[in-house]
ZALOMAR-127576 format. One record per residue: x, y, z of N, C-alpha, C, O, CB in turn; residue in three letters; chain. Coordinates in nm, 3 decimals. Glycine has a CB too. Layout:
residues N
[atom [X, Y, Z], [X, Y, Z], [X, Y, Z], [X, Y, Z], [X, Y, Z], ala, A] ...
//
This chain:
residues 136
[atom [-4.211, -25.787, 19.989], [-4.277, -25.721, 20.063], [-4.266, -25.595, 20.053], [-4.155, -25.545, 20.075], [-4.262, -25.752, 20.165], met, A] [atom [-4.380, -25.507, 20.014], [-4.367, -25.377, 20.007], [-4.430, -25.286, 20.127], [-4.541, -25.312, 20.174], [-4.421, -25.345, 19.883], arg, A] [atom [-4.341, -25.167, 20.179], [-4.386, -25.140, 20.322], [-4.381, -24.959, 20.293], [-4.304, -24.905, 20.214], [-4.258, -25.219, 20.468], ala, A] [atom [-4.470, -24.899, 20.367], [-4.451, -24.766, 20.397], [-4.408, -24.733, 20.557], [-4.477, -24.766, 20.653], [-4.581, -24.697, 20.357], val, A] [atom [-4.302, -24.672, 20.565], [-4.257, -24.629, 20.706], [-4.312, -24.503, 20.729], [-4.290, -24.420, 20.641], [-4.105, -24.622, 20.726], leu, A] [atom [-4.380, -24.466, 20.829], [-4.440, -24.342, 20.868], [-4.306, -24.240, 20.874], [-4.189, -24.277, 20.882], [-4.527, -24.360, 21.019], asp, A] [atom [-4.357, -24.093, 20.870], [-4.211, -24.021, 20.876], [-4.143, -23.996, 20.994], [-4.031, -23.945, 20.992], [-4.215, -23.895, 20.825], thr, A] [atom [-4.209, -24.033, 21.116], [-4.164, -24.037, 21.243], [-4.088, -24.167, 21.262], [-4.011, -24.158, 21.357], [-4.276, -24.021, 21.338], asn, A] [atom [-4.085, -24.271, 21.208], [-4.019, -24.403, 21.205], [-3.895, -24.376, 21.112], [-3.780, -24.397, 21.151], [-4.122, -24.528, 21.147], val, A] [atom [-3.925, -24.325, 20.981], [-3.805, -24.290, 20.902], [-3.687, -24.186, 20.963], [-3.568, -24.193, 20.933], [-3.861, -24.229, 20.774], leu, A] [atom [-3.745, -24.094, 21.052], [-3.683, -23.977, 21.105], [-3.614, -24.062, 21.202], [-3.492, -24.053, 21.188], [-3.777, -23.851, 21.160], ala, A] [atom [-3.649, -24.137, 21.290], [-3.596, -24.203, 21.417], [-3.486, -24.312, 21.352], [-3.385, -24.348, 21.412], [-3.731, -24.283, 21.515], ser, A] [atom [-3.517, -24.348, 21.242], [-3.437, -24.465, 21.185], [-3.312, -24.393, 21.164], [-3.210, -24.459, 21.186], [-3.497, -24.537, 21.045], ala, A] [atom [-3.294, -24.245, 21.119], [-3.206, -24.170, 21.068], [-3.113, -24.141, 21.166], [-2.992, -24.128, 21.144], [-3.258, -24.064, 21.013], phe, A] [atom [-3.184, -24.129, 21.314], [-3.141, -24.080, 21.419], [-2.974, -24.138, 21.464], [-2.940, -24.256, 21.458], [-3.254, -24.112, 21.517], lys, A] [atom [-2.887, -24.028, 21.507], [-2.761, -24.061, 21.573], [-2.761, -24.053, 21.728], [-2.799, -23.947, 21.777], [-2.656, -23.969, 21.521], asp, A] [atom [-2.717, -24.171, 21.825], [-2.695, -24.294, 21.743], [-2.825, -24.358, 21.723], [-2.934, -24.327, 21.772], [-2.596, -24.393, 21.807], pro, A] [atom [-2.791, -24.463, 21.636], [-2.920, -24.541, 21.600], [-2.990, -24.614, 21.713], [-2.936, -24.662, 21.812], [-2.887, -24.645, 21.496], pro, A] [atom [-3.137, -24.613, 21.677], [-3.220, -24.685, 21.778], [-3.271, -24.773, 21.742], [-3.223, -24.803, 21.633], [-3.307, -24.631, 21.833], gly, A] [atom [-3.369, -24.858, 21.779], [-3.417, -24.943, 21.765], [-3.481, -24.964, 21.607], [-3.477, -25.070, 21.545], [-3.486, -24.942, 21.868], arg, A] [atom [-3.531, -24.859, 21.567], [-3.603, -24.859, 21.432], [-3.495, -24.860, 21.326], [-3.522, -24.890, 21.210], [-3.702, -24.728, 21.412], val, A] [atom [-3.366, -24.826, 21.365], [-3.273, -24.838, 21.272], [-3.258, -24.945, 21.167], [-3.246, -24.933, 21.045], [-3.177, -24.837, 21.334], ala, A] [atom [-3.263, -25.067, 21.254], [-3.281, -25.184, 21.188], [-3.376, -25.172, 21.087], [-3.330, -25.221, 20.984], [-3.313, -25.283, 21.270], ala, A] [atom [-3.489, -25.129, 21.071], [-3.562, -25.115, 20.963], [-3.517, -25.052, 20.840], [-3.553, -25.095, 20.731], [-3.657, -25.060, 20.999], leu, A] [atom [-3.447, -24.962, 20.850], [-3.360, -24.862, 20.766], [-3.247, -24.961, 20.715], [-3.239, -24.983, 20.594], [-3.294, -24.722, 20.862], trp, A] [atom [-3.174, -25.010, 20.788], [-3.084, -25.128, 20.748], [-3.143, -25.224, 20.654], [-3.097, -25.247, 20.542], [-3.044, -25.208, 20.868], gln, A] [atom [-3.249, -25.280, 20.706], [-3.298, -25.391, 20.621], [-3.374, -25.343, 20.476], [-3.393, -25.424, 20.385], [-3.402, -25.475, 20.714], ala, A] [atom [-3.411, -25.214, 20.469], [-3.464, -25.162, 20.357], [-3.327, -25.167, 20.255], [-3.326, -25.222, 20.145], [-3.534, -25.010, 20.389], ala, A] [atom [-3.232, -25.107, 20.308], [-3.091, -25.089, 20.249], [-3.029, -25.224, 20.190], [-2.962, -25.231, 20.087], [-2.993, -25.033, 20.365], arg, A] [atom [-3.065, -25.334, 20.276], [-3.031, -25.454, 20.214], [-3.133, -25.534, 20.143], [-3.119, -25.655, 20.124], [-2.978, -25.531, 20.303], gln, A] [atom [-3.230, -25.470, 20.106], [-3.330, -25.517, 20.017], [-3.402, -25.630, 20.057], [-3.433, -25.717, 19.976], [-3.278, -25.544, 19.898], gln, A] [atom [-3.439, -25.636, 20.206], [-3.510, -25.739, 20.248], [-3.657, -25.695, 20.267], [-3.741, -25.765, 20.324], [-3.448, -25.793, 20.368], arg, A] [atom [-3.679, -25.580, 20.219], [-3.798, -25.557, 20.194], [-3.818, -25.421, 20.111], [-3.744, -25.329, 20.146], [-3.864, -25.561, 20.318], tyr, A] [atom [-3.910, -25.395, 20.000], [-3.896, -25.271, 19.934], [-3.979, -25.131, 20.012], [-4.101, -25.123, 20.028], [-3.953, -25.301, 19.783], gln, A] [atom [-3.880, -25.033, 20.051], [-3.932, -24.924, 20.117], [-4.013, -24.842, 20.004], [-3.957, -24.819, 19.896], [-3.814, -24.840, 20.189], leu, A] [atom [-4.131, -24.802, 20.025], [-4.175, -24.686, 19.930], [-4.212, -24.597, 20.003], [-4.269, -24.604, 20.112], [-4.279, -24.708, 19.834], val, A] [atom [-4.160, -24.458, 19.908], [-4.175, -24.313, 19.992], [-4.242, -24.220, 19.854], [-4.246, -24.260, 19.738], [-3.985, -24.236, 20.066], val, A] [atom [-4.285, -24.104, 19.900], [-4.359, -23.996, 19.794], [-4.300, -23.887, 19.822], [-4.210, -23.889, 19.906], [-4.519, -23.969, 19.803], ser, A] [atom [-4.335, -23.774, 19.761], [-4.279, -23.651, 19.762], [-4.306, -23.626, 19.914], [-4.212, -23.607, 19.991], [-4.342, -23.545, 19.653], pro, A] [atom [-4.457, -23.627, 19.964], [-4.502, -23.582, 20.066], [-4.385, -23.626, 20.181], [-4.314, -23.551, 20.248], [-4.648, -23.633, 20.081], ala, A] [atom [-4.390, -23.764, 20.180], [-4.284, -23.822, 20.276], [-4.164, -23.772, 20.294], [-4.113, -23.760, 20.405], [-4.256, -23.939, 20.250], ile, A] [atom [-4.108, -23.739, 20.184], [-3.978, -23.706, 20.196], [-3.951, -23.558, 20.247], [-3.851, -23.518, 20.307], [-3.919, -23.732, 20.068], met, A] [atom [-4.079, -23.477, 20.205], [-4.071, -23.321, 20.288], [-4.072, -23.335, 20.423], [-3.989, -23.285, 20.498], [-4.196, -23.218, 20.262], arg, A] [atom [-4.184, -23.414, 20.462], [-4.193, -23.445, 20.591], [-4.077, -23.495, 20.669], [-4.047, -23.437, 20.774], [-4.285, -23.528, 20.597], glu, A] [atom [-4.015, -23.588, 20.631], [-3.894, -23.656, 20.684], [-3.782, -23.530, 20.685], [-3.703, -23.529, 20.780], [-3.846, -23.797, 20.581], val, A] [atom [-3.771, -23.424, 20.584], [-3.683, -23.320, 20.600], [-3.687, -23.224, 20.702], [-3.595, -23.177, 20.770], [-3.684, -23.261, 20.501], ala, A] [atom [-3.844, -23.193, 20.703], [-3.875, -23.111, 20.818], [-3.849, -23.183, 20.955], [-3.786, -23.122, 21.041], [-4.021, -23.068, 20.810], lys, A] [atom [-3.876, -23.260, 20.969], [-3.863, -23.335, 21.112], [-3.687, -23.354, 21.120], [-3.649, -23.363, 21.237], [-3.962, -23.513, 21.113], val, A] [atom [-3.602, -23.360, 21.041], [-3.459, -23.364, 21.043], [-3.405, -23.219, 21.094], [-3.328, -23.184, 21.184], [-3.404, -23.403, 20.895], leu, A] [atom [-3.481, -23.150, 20.994], [-3.418, -23.001, 21.007], [-3.466, -22.956, 21.183], [-3.386, -22.933, 21.274], [-3.506, -22.873, 20.860], arg, A] [atom [-3.583, -22.952, 21.191], [-3.659, -22.881, 21.306], [-3.641, -22.977, 21.464], [-3.607, -22.933, 21.574], [-3.843, -22.872, 21.251], his, A] [atom [-3.667, -23.084, 21.433], [-3.644, -23.166, 21.555], [-3.517, -23.212, 21.602], [-3.473, -23.200, 21.716], [-3.709, -23.272, 21.544], lys, A] [atom [-3.444, -23.281, 21.472], [-3.316, -23.309, 21.493], [-3.171, -23.213, 21.497], [-3.056, -23.238, 21.535], [-3.309, -23.391, 21.407], phe, A] [atom [-3.229, -23.105, 21.445], [-3.131, -23.010, 21.416], [-3.021, -23.021, 21.310], [-2.914, -22.959, 21.306], [-3.074, -22.992, 21.525], gly, A] [atom [-3.070, -23.116, 21.220], [-2.971, -23.147, 21.104], [-2.968, -23.013, 21.009], [-3.064, -22.939, 20.991], [-3.024, -23.290, 21.011], trp, A] [atom [-2.848, -22.998, 20.956], [-2.791, -22.910, 20.856], [-2.863, -22.931, 20.724], [-2.921, -23.038, 20.706], [-2.640, -22.935, 20.842], glu, A] [atom [-2.862, -22.828, 20.620], [-2.911, -22.916, 20.506], [-2.843, -22.980, 20.405], [-2.898, -23.010, 20.299], [-2.985, -22.857, 20.444], glu, A] [atom [-2.718, -23.004, 20.431], [-2.640, -23.084, 20.339], [-2.654, -23.220, 20.387], [-2.671, -23.310, 20.305], [-2.493, -23.043, 20.330], pro, A] [atom [-2.650, -23.246, 20.525], [-2.683, -23.390, 20.564], [-2.821, -23.435, 20.554], [-2.854, -23.554, 20.554], [-2.647, -23.415, 20.698], arg, A] [atom [-2.909, -23.323, 20.543], [-3.053, -23.353, 20.522], [-3.048, -23.416, 20.392], [-3.089, -23.531, 20.376], [-3.153, -23.227, 20.528], ile, A] [atom [-2.984, -23.327, 20.268], [-3.003, -23.373, 20.137], [-2.929, -23.515, 20.106], [-2.976, -23.596, 20.026], [-2.953, -23.263, 20.045], thr, A] [atom [-2.821, -23.533, 20.171], [-2.742, -23.672, 20.145], [-2.840, -23.765, 20.193], [-2.875, -23.858, 20.120], [-2.591, -23.694, 20.226], arg, A] [atom [-2.894, -23.750, 20.318], [-2.992, -23.848, 20.360], [-3.095, -23.875, 20.267], [-3.100, -23.987, 20.215], [-3.052, -23.811, 20.478], gln, A] [atom [-3.183, -23.785, 20.237], [-3.295, -23.787, 20.113], [-3.262, -23.842, 19.999], [-3.349, -23.896, 19.931], [-3.338, -23.659, 20.068], leu, A] [atom [-3.140, -23.838, 19.960], [-3.077, -23.863, 19.829], [-3.061, -24.029, 19.835], [-3.093, -24.104, 19.742], [-2.922, -23.772, 19.809], lys, A] [atom [-3.008, -24.069, 19.958], [-2.989, -24.205, 20.016], [-3.152, -24.282, 20.002], [-3.182, -24.389, 19.948], [-2.926, -24.188, 20.196], asp, A] [atom [-3.215, -24.207, 20.054], [-3.384, -24.256, 20.084], [-3.444, -24.279, 19.935], [-3.511, -24.375, 19.897], [-3.493, -24.114, 20.177], leu, A] [atom [-3.403, -24.165, 19.860], [-3.477, -24.188, 19.715], [-3.431, -24.302, 19.638], [-3.501, -24.371, 19.564], [-3.460, -24.067, 19.619], tyr, A] [atom [-3.281, -24.317, 19.665], [-3.226, -24.406, 19.584], [-3.254, -24.565, 19.605], [-3.259, -24.650, 19.517], [-3.094, -24.376, 19.592], arg, A] [atom [-3.270, -24.582, 19.737], [-3.313, -24.734, 19.761], [-3.477, -24.769, 19.776], [-3.518, -24.883, 19.792], [-3.241, -24.781, 19.904], ile, A] [atom [-3.537, -24.683, 19.769], [-3.679, -24.658, 19.777], [-3.751, -24.668, 19.632], [-3.697, -24.645, 19.524], [-3.699, -24.516, 19.841], ser, A] [atom [-3.875, -24.706, 19.652], [-3.958, -24.724, 19.526], [-4.031, -24.581, 19.534], [-4.082, -24.552, 19.642], [-4.070, -24.868, 19.527], asp, A] [atom [-4.039, -24.509, 19.453], [-4.094, -24.344, 19.474], [-4.209, -24.333, 19.369], [-4.213, -24.345, 19.247], [-3.960, -24.208, 19.435], phe, A] [atom [-4.301, -24.304, 19.466], [-4.448, -24.310, 19.397], [-4.532, -24.186, 19.406], [-4.543, -24.132, 19.516], [-4.536, -24.421, 19.462], val, A] [atom [-4.578, -24.147, 19.324], [-4.652, -24.010, 19.315], [-4.790, -24.029, 19.342], [-4.850, -24.072, 19.243], [-4.640, -23.941, 19.177], ile, A] [atom [-4.877, -24.008, 19.469], [-5.007, -24.058, 19.459], [-5.089, -23.974, 19.373], [-5.072, -23.853, 19.359], [-5.067, -24.071, 19.588], pro, A] [atom [-5.185, -24.048, 19.312], [-5.291, -23.971, 19.237], [-5.428, -23.910, 19.313], [-5.501, -23.815, 19.284], [-5.339, -24.067, 19.130], ser, A] [atom [-5.429, -23.983, 19.397], [-5.571, -23.963, 19.507], [-5.531, -23.894, 19.612], [-5.422, -23.924, 19.662], [-5.642, -24.102, 19.574], val, A] [atom [-5.614, -23.782, 19.672], [-5.588, -23.733, 19.801], [-5.678, -23.782, 19.893], [-5.793, -23.784, 19.849], [-5.589, -23.596, 19.807], ser, A] [atom [-5.664, -23.823, 20.010], [-5.764, -23.863, 20.107], [-5.778, -23.796, 20.256], [-5.674, -23.772, 20.317], [-5.741, -24.001, 20.124], val, A] [atom [-5.888, -23.769, 20.308], [-5.886, -23.687, 20.423], [-5.961, -23.786, 20.522], [-6.063, -23.741, 20.574], [-5.958, -23.536, 20.400], ala, A] [atom [-5.927, -23.903, 20.553], [-5.976, -23.954, 20.661], [-5.932, -23.949, 20.772], [-5.999, -23.997, 20.864], [-5.992, -24.045, 20.651], ile, A] [atom [-5.820, -23.897, 20.795], [-5.775, -23.872, 20.971], [-5.759, -23.714, 20.974], [-5.661, -23.655, 20.929], [-5.595, -23.960, 21.031], ile, A] [atom [-5.862, -23.656, 21.027], [-5.928, -23.525, 21.037], [-5.831, -23.486, 21.172], [-5.803, -23.366, 21.171], [-6.118, -23.530, 21.059], thr, A] [atom [-5.783, -23.550, 21.269], [-5.715, -23.505, 21.388], [-5.560, -23.461, 21.313], [-5.510, -23.354, 21.349], [-5.710, -23.640, 21.518], asp, A] [atom [-5.502, -23.528, 21.232], [-5.376, -23.519, 21.171], [-5.352, -23.504, 21.054], [-5.271, -23.588, 21.015], [-5.318, -23.598, 21.190], asp, A] [atom [-5.394, -23.413, 20.954], [-5.417, -23.436, 20.853], [-5.267, -23.474, 20.747], [-5.285, -23.533, 20.641], [-5.502, -23.325, 20.829], pro, A] [atom [-5.181, -23.450, 20.774], [-5.041, -23.497, 20.723], [-5.019, -23.646, 20.728], [-4.926, -23.695, 20.664], [-4.928, -23.432, 20.805], pro, A] [atom [-5.102, -23.721, 20.804], [-5.086, -23.868, 20.847], [-5.168, -23.934, 20.722], [-5.161, -24.054, 20.696], [-5.156, -23.907, 21.016], asp, A] [atom [-5.240, -23.847, 20.654], [-5.321, -23.900, 20.501], [-5.216, -23.911, 20.403], [-5.243, -23.976, 20.302], [-5.443, -23.784, 20.430], asn, A] [atom [-5.101, -23.860, 20.414], [-4.990, -23.889, 20.300], [-4.955, -24.004, 20.287], [-4.928, -24.062, 20.182], [-4.871, -23.828, 20.310], arg, A] [atom [-4.951, -24.065, 20.444], [-4.900, -24.206, 20.445], [-5.004, -24.275, 20.359], [-4.973, -24.326, 20.252], [-4.886, -24.272, 20.598], ile, A] [atom [-5.121, -24.276, 20.404], [-5.216, -24.375, 20.343], [-5.241, -24.337, 20.178], [-5.297, -24.415, 20.101], [-5.365, -24.369, 20.432], leu, A] [atom [-5.199, -24.228, 20.147], [-5.221, -24.221, 19.998], [-5.091, -24.274, 19.919], [-5.094, -24.315, 19.803], [-5.256, -24.066, 19.954], glu, A] [atom [-4.971, -24.265, 20.002], [-4.822, -24.338, 19.944], [-4.881, -24.496, 19.963], [-4.885, -24.557, 19.857], [-4.643, -24.296, 20.062], cys, A] [atom [-4.919, -24.557, 20.058], [-4.920, -24.701, 20.065], [-5.041, -24.721, 19.958], [-5.005, -24.803, 19.873], [-4.946, -24.765, 20.226], ala, A] [atom [-5.143, -24.684, 19.941], [-5.240, -24.701, 19.798], [-5.140, -24.687, 19.673], [-5.134, -24.777, 19.589], [-5.373, -24.563, 19.783], val, A] [atom [-5.078, -24.595, 19.665], [-5.028, -24.557, 19.531], [-4.897, -24.650, 19.521], [-4.851, -24.691, 19.414], [-4.995, -24.386, 19.516], ala, A] [atom [-4.858, -24.670, 19.616], [-4.726, -24.771, 19.586], [-4.786, -24.934, 19.584], [-4.714, -25.026, 19.545], [-4.592, -24.752, 19.732], gly, A] [atom [-4.888, -24.951, 19.618], [-4.920, -25.104, 19.655], [-4.874, -25.165, 19.760], [-4.834, -25.281, 19.750], [-4.883, -25.187, 19.566], his, A] [atom [-4.872, -25.096, 19.883], [-4.766, -25.142, 20.003], [-4.868, -25.272, 20.035], [-4.982, -25.296, 19.995], [-4.733, -25.007, 20.161], ala, A] [atom [-4.782, -25.342, 20.121], [-4.841, -25.462, 20.174], [-4.869, -25.413, 20.308], [-4.956, -25.474, 20.371], [-4.750, -25.594, 20.168], asp, A] [atom [-4.808, -25.309, 20.367], [-4.803, -25.287, 20.511], [-4.751, -25.137, 20.528], [-4.664, -25.087, 20.457], [-4.704, -25.398, 20.584], val, A] [atom [-4.820, -25.071, 20.636], [-4.775, -24.971, 20.680], [-4.701, -24.967, 20.821], [-4.736, -25.030, 20.920], [-4.870, -24.898, 20.670], ile, A] [atom [-4.607, -24.893, 20.813], [-4.526, -24.925, 20.983], [-4.538, -24.792, 21.013], [-4.505, -24.702, 20.935], [-4.336, -24.990, 21.003], val, A] [atom [-4.598, -24.769, 21.155], [-4.621, -24.664, 21.224], [-4.652, -24.679, 21.390], [-4.719, -24.775, 21.430], [-4.724, -24.604, 21.153], ser, A] [atom [-4.602, -24.580, 21.479], [-4.648, -24.559, 21.581], [-4.722, -24.429, 21.618], [-4.728, -24.378, 21.730], [-4.562, -24.582, 21.645], gly, A] [atom [-4.769, -24.393, 21.520], [-4.845, -24.280, 21.539], [-4.992, -24.348, 21.595], [-5.036, -24.460, 21.571], [-4.852, -24.188, 21.393], asp, A] [atom [-5.037, -24.265, 21.658], [-5.167, -24.320, 21.742], [-5.287, -24.286, 21.630], [-5.389, -24.354, 21.639], [-5.196, -24.226, 21.914], arg, A] [atom [-5.280, -24.208, 21.549], [-5.402, -24.167, 21.471], [-5.406, -24.276, 21.334], [-5.501, -24.326, 21.273], [-5.387, -23.989, 21.423], his, A] [atom [-5.300, -24.282, 21.322], [-5.279, -24.423, 21.243], [-5.316, -24.564, 21.252], [-5.385, -24.635, 21.179], [-5.175, -24.443, 21.240], leu, A] [atom [-5.250, -24.587, 21.364], [-5.256, -24.694, 21.448], [-5.417, -24.758, 21.472], [-5.456, -24.875, 21.469], [-5.188, -24.641, 21.581], arg, A] [atom [-5.485, -24.636, 21.497], [-5.603, -24.667, 21.531], [-5.699, -24.679, 21.425], [-5.819, -24.653, 21.435], [-5.640, -24.587, 21.616], lys, A] [atom [-5.650, -24.711, 21.343], [-5.720, -24.725, 21.190], [-5.703, -24.898, 21.187], [-5.791, -24.973, 21.143], [-5.615, -24.623, 21.034], leu, A] [atom [-5.599, -24.933, 21.232], [-5.564, -25.099, 21.214], [-5.535, -25.153, 21.092], [-5.468, -25.255, 21.079], [-5.670, -25.185, 21.253], lys, A] [atom [-5.604, -25.065, 20.965], [-5.580, -25.119, 20.855], [-5.635, -25.006, 20.753], [-5.731, -24.943, 20.798], [-5.642, -25.260, 20.849], ser, A] [atom [-5.588, -24.968, 20.620], [-5.656, -24.910, 20.538], [-5.675, -24.971, 20.388], [-5.573, -25.019, 20.339], [-5.604, -24.795, 20.541], tyr, A] [atom [-5.766, -24.974, 20.329], [-5.785, -25.028, 20.177], [-5.723, -25.198, 20.197], [-5.678, -25.261, 20.101], [-5.672, -24.913, 20.042], gln, A] [atom [-5.731, -25.251, 20.327], [-5.681, -25.408, 20.292], [-5.529, -25.385, 20.358], [-5.461, -25.481, 20.393], [-5.680, -25.461, 20.089], gly, A] [atom [-5.484, -25.254, 20.371], [-5.329, -25.269, 20.395], [-5.345, -25.274, 20.551], [-5.426, -25.200, 20.607], [-5.220, -25.133, 20.331], ile, A] [atom [-5.263, -25.364, 20.621], [-5.239, -25.355, 20.763], [-5.164, -25.238, 20.808], [-5.081, -25.188, 20.732], [-5.171, -25.469, 20.806], pro, A] [atom [-5.191, -25.178, 20.950], [-5.104, -25.056, 20.997], [-5.043, -25.121, 21.097], [-5.127, -25.169, 21.173], [-5.176, -24.919, 21.046], ile, A] [atom [-4.913, -25.145, 21.137], [-4.852, -25.221, 21.264], [-4.743, -25.126, 21.304], [-4.706, -25.022, 21.250], [-4.789, -25.382, 21.233], val, A] [atom [-4.691, -25.202, 21.439], [-4.627, -25.088, 21.488], [-4.467, -25.128, 21.440], [-4.438, -25.238, 21.392], [-4.657, -25.066, 21.662], arg, A] [atom [-4.380, -25.027, 21.461], [-4.235, -25.075, 21.412], [-4.179, -25.221, 21.471], [-4.119, -25.310, 21.411], [-4.126, -24.957, 21.461], pro, A] [atom [-4.221, -25.211, 21.613], [-4.152, -25.363, 21.660], [-4.213, -25.506, 21.607], [-4.152, -25.613, 21.603], [-4.166, -25.376, 21.829], val, A] [atom [-4.360, -25.481, 21.563], [-4.411, -25.579, 21.500], [-4.340, -25.605, 21.345], [-4.330, -25.719, 21.302], [-4.557, -25.548, 21.501], asp, A] [atom [-4.300, -25.502, 21.277], [-4.280, -25.516, 21.173], [-4.130, -25.560, 21.164], [-4.093, -25.625, 21.066], [-4.323, -25.410, 21.111], phe, A] [atom [-4.040, -25.525, 21.267], [-3.916, -25.599, 21.307], [-3.938, -25.743, 21.305], [-3.885, -25.812, 21.218], [-3.868, -25.560, 21.446], arg, A] [atom [-4.014, -25.792, 21.393], [-4.038, -25.913, 21.431], [-4.073, -26.004, 21.298], [-4.027, -26.117, 21.284], [-4.145, -25.906, 21.537], arg, A] [atom [-4.180, -25.927, 21.181], [-4.204, -26.003, 21.073], [-4.069, -26.030, 20.985], [-4.056, -26.127, 20.911], [-4.313, -25.936, 20.995], thr, A] [atom [-3.983, -25.939, 21.001], [-3.863, -25.923, 20.922], [-3.734, -26.012, 21.007], [-3.618, -26.018, 20.968], [-3.832, -25.747, 20.905], leu, A] [atom [-3.784, -26.070, 21.117], [-3.665, -26.161, 21.179], [-3.582, -26.071, 21.269], [-3.490, -26.127, 21.328], [-3.563, -26.229, 21.059], gly, A] [atom [-3.603, -25.910, 21.295], [-3.499, -25.837, 21.342], [-3.507, -25.843, 21.500], [-3.422, -25.790, 21.571], [-3.504, -25.693, 21.284], leu, A] [atom [-3.613, -25.910, 21.548], [-3.624, -25.895, 21.692], [-3.544, -26.006, 21.766], [-3.585, -26.117, 21.732], [-3.773, -25.897, 21.734], val, A] [atom [-3.467, -26.009, 21.835], [-3.388, -26.121, 21.884], [-3.376, -26.107, 22.050], [-3.312, -26.191, 22.114], [-3.237, -26.117, 21.807], gly, A] 
//
């Protein structure tokens, strides 16, 4: 299964102490599914870690290297402008299409309102955890 986790899901998964979505990151590290990321997602994750969580650059760099190492890194060739209320959310859609994702995992209301994009379902983190058998 190939999955794109939105920026906030990824950033929350990296948070200390780990929360519920950290299990999704661990499952990706254990190759229970193939995580798909793009340059735009990597940049946005770095921004969130820097500004929202106050991480310093060496820690961000280590985390991004780890993210790159375990992910299928794709470079979308098509730009979309489906979500006008929050344009950066479109980068998630672009990554999912370019990466032939089976699912988009997001808690973001703009993305979840779509329910799916080009046949790719958009699910909440808790639902993806259930799919992976991580909710107990």
